[in-house]
C-alpha positions as CSV (number, residue, x, y, z in Angstrom):
1,M,-6.2,-36.6,40.4
2,T,-8.6,-33.7,40.8
3,N,-11.6,-33.1,38.5
4,D,-9.9,-30.0,37.3
5,E,-6.7,-31.9,36.4
6,H,-8.8,-34.6,34.7
7,D,-10.7,-32.0,32.7
8,R,-7.5,-30.3,31.7
9,R,-6.0,-33.5,30.5
10,E,-9.1,-34.4,28.5
11,T,-9.1,-30.9,26.9
12,I,-5.4,-31.2,25.9
13,A,-6.0,-34.7,24.5
14,A,-9.0,-33.4,22.4
15,F,-6.9,-30.5,21.2
16,K,-4.0,-32.7,20.1
17,D,-6.5,-35.0,18.3
18,A,-8.1,-32.0,16.5
19,V,-4.9,-30.4,15.4
20,N,-3.4,-32.5,12.5
21,M,-0.5,-30.2,11.5
22,T,2.9,-29.6,13.1
23,P,3.6,-26.1,14.3
24,K,5.9,-25.6,11.3
25,T,3.4,-26.8,8.7
26,L,0.6,-24.6,10.2
27,G,2.9,-21.6,10.5
28,D,4.1,-22.0,6.9
29,W,0.4,-22.1,5.8
30,L,-0.4,-19.0,7.8
31,D,2.4,-17.2,5.9
32,T,0.9,-17.9,2.5
33,P,-1.1,-15.3,0.6
34,E,-4.0,-17.8,0.3
35,S,-4.3,-18.0,4.1
36,K,-4.1,-14.3,4.5
37,A,-6.7,-13.6,1.8
38,V,-9.6,-15.6,3.4
39,G,-11.7,-15.5,6.5
40,Q,-13.9,-13.1,8.4
41,K,-12.2,-9.8,9.1
42,E,-13.1,-6.8,11.2
43,D,-14.3,-3.7,9.4
44,G,-11.4,-2.2,7.6
45,G,-9.6,-5.4,6.9
46,G,-6.7,-6.7,9.0
47,E,-6.2,-10.2,10.2
48,S,-9.1,-12.7,10.0
49,T,-10.5,-14.3,13.1
50,G,-9.4,-17.8,11.9
51,H,-5.9,-16.6,11.0
52,A,-5.5,-15.1,14.6
53,S,-6.7,-18.4,16.0
54,G,-4.1,-20.3,13.9
55,R,-1.4,-18.1,15.3
56,H,-2.6,-18.9,18.9
57,I,-2.6,-22.6,18.0
58,V,1.0,-22.5,16.7
59,A,2.0,-20.8,20.0
60,I,0.3,-23.5,22.0
61,L,1.9,-26.3,20.0
62,H,5.3,-24.8,20.6
63,K,4.8,-25.1,24.4
64,K,5.5,-28.2,26.4
65,Q,2.4,-29.6,28.0
66,A,3.8,-28.9,31.5
67,D,4.0,-25.2,30.6
68,Y,0.3,-24.9,29.7
69,T,-1.4,-22.5,32.1
70,A,-4.9,-21.4,32.8
71,A,-4.3,-18.6,30.2
72,T,-3.4,-21.2,27.6
73,S,-6.4,-23.5,28.2
74,P,-9.1,-21.1,27.0
75,N,-7.4,-21.1,23.6
76,I,-7.3,-24.8,23.3
77,P,-11.0,-25.6,22.7
78,T,-11.1,-23.2,19.7
79,A,-9.2,-25.8,17.7
80,T,-11.6,-28.7,18.6
């Protein structure tokens, strides 16, 4: 196993340890008015930074680990 593969596996394991909700539970929470009402937002409103991160996390959780790509990996540490 290469160092890159080892690092990738460690990152994925840390992500899975940090995320304590199923994709459905997190997605359901993101759909609530409470979730949409909080967080730091760009000038003029819109979606908060944390809410956008939550959507990325749900998308990652729906993927199979074998389907994770280099494009997926930068989003994983945001949850840890």
